[in-house]
LUMDRENVO-710362 format. One record per residue: x negated, y negated, z negated of N, C-alpha, C in turn. Coordinates in steps of 0.001 Angstrom, whole numbers, plus 500000, padded with zeros to 6 digits. Example, Ala and Ser with C-alpha at 12.3 -4.5 7.8 and 13.67 -1.06 7.14 Angstrom:
BEGIN
486810505690492200487700504500492200486800503300492200
487150502250492920486330501060492860487100499970492130
This chain:
BEGIN
499092500978499580499874500137500134499051499107499880
498013499045499181497182497611499257496569497255500736
496188498489501238496014498180502389496633497660503212
497631497932503379498571497361504439499007495795504138
499059495597502675498767494278502546498107493095502759
496623493961502596495054492959503051495218493408504406
495797493852505255495736493858506904496750492960507284
497759492804506601498534491906507265498287490241506858
497624490273505537497342488821505203495865488407506255
494642489613506585494119489479507706494967489093509130
495953489766509264496255489563510324497326487625511141
497816487579509291497932486356509328496895485033509661
495863485353508758494571484612508932493710484110510046
494236485582510972493960485591512475494513484561513352
495767485186512773496758484228513772496610482448513541
496260482138512545496325481010511852495129480132512743
493618481171512437492579480728513383492862480428514859
493694481492515274493591481652517195494465479956516913
495403479783516392496681478550516665496014477218516540
494943477042515623493730476381515562493079475932516842
492638477358516950491357476957518277492007476588519187
493574476790519739494250476717520860494801475587520735
494534474493519826494703472934519901496285473271519491
496911474423518693498307474337518155498570474212516940
497947472793516251497756472952514775499056472870514208
500259472716514956501125472827513940501885473921513458
501555474730514251502210476531514300500947477086513560
499815476546513321498865477014512376499078476525510843
499682475364511246500291474991509827501755475532509103
502231476128510069503888476969509539503129478259509142
502535478782509627501838480128509116500871479937508069
500400478786507802499840478653506254501075478503505375
501735477640505478502271477662504453503611478801504193
503656479598505539504025480863504783503290482156504184
502028481796504311500925482466503794500614482042502410
500673480861502424500256480128500347501689481278499553
502608481547500202503350482489499441502808483460498840
502228483862499277501664485276498754500455484989498246
499536483812498637498310483851497989497779482201498230
498183481426497323498272479983497572497018479588497455
495821480237496927494471479921496718493327480380497796
493967480794498652493196481489499750492119480704500333
491169480738499781490035478959500725490030479333502280
490252480280502895490487480284504070491178479679504635
492669479596503934493519479406504465493307477671504041
493214477070503319492658475745503248491909475274503874
490895475726504295489874475251505218490586474918506615
491494476032507169492309476445508026492834475075508296
493824474611507218494822473799506799494278472561507022
492684472067506458491797470709506799491737470481508535
491382471994509044491199471808510194492320471051511090
493443472016510892494768471545511640494813469914511206
494834469388509675495273468050509739493802467316510531
492810467529510402492107466784511451492614466831512989
492934467902513670493385467941514696494898467033514869
495467466941513863496677466094514133496506464805513561
495132464043513623494731463162512977495236462745511777
495585463126511058495534463489509646494505463497508323
493543462604508585492423462732508166492186462667506605
493203461627506238493118461597504809493477462933504404
494591463744504698494792464970504236493972465455504247
493153465916505282492394466958505762491141467198504465
490103465439504260489521465095503487490084465495502231
491116465236501334491468465540500237491497466730500151
492015468033500885492268469029500838490667469828500675
489552469621501571487804469991501741487476469551500411
487832468113499493487232467975498238487847468975497082
489282469413497319490198470272496476488965471373496583
489065471985498010487975473402497798486953473249497756
486146471898497568484516472098496931484563472138495457
485890471105494908485649471233493701486145472402493043
487171472703493435487515474373492485486956475499493104
485745475924493837485081476995494945484516478004493915
């Protein structure tokens, strides 16, 4: 059961990464929000969210998120 959950989480992380790199940050953020329901402190998701905010020119939010990651990592 745990392997299945980890597999789903890894699939979601890969999907988020693909959406960001395909310049579709809105979709990446949608899946990041869904992923937060199971793991709100996933550093990879936080970094992907910062990248998505950067792509959307929401640089203040990206910077705040990155600072939060650095302070709590």
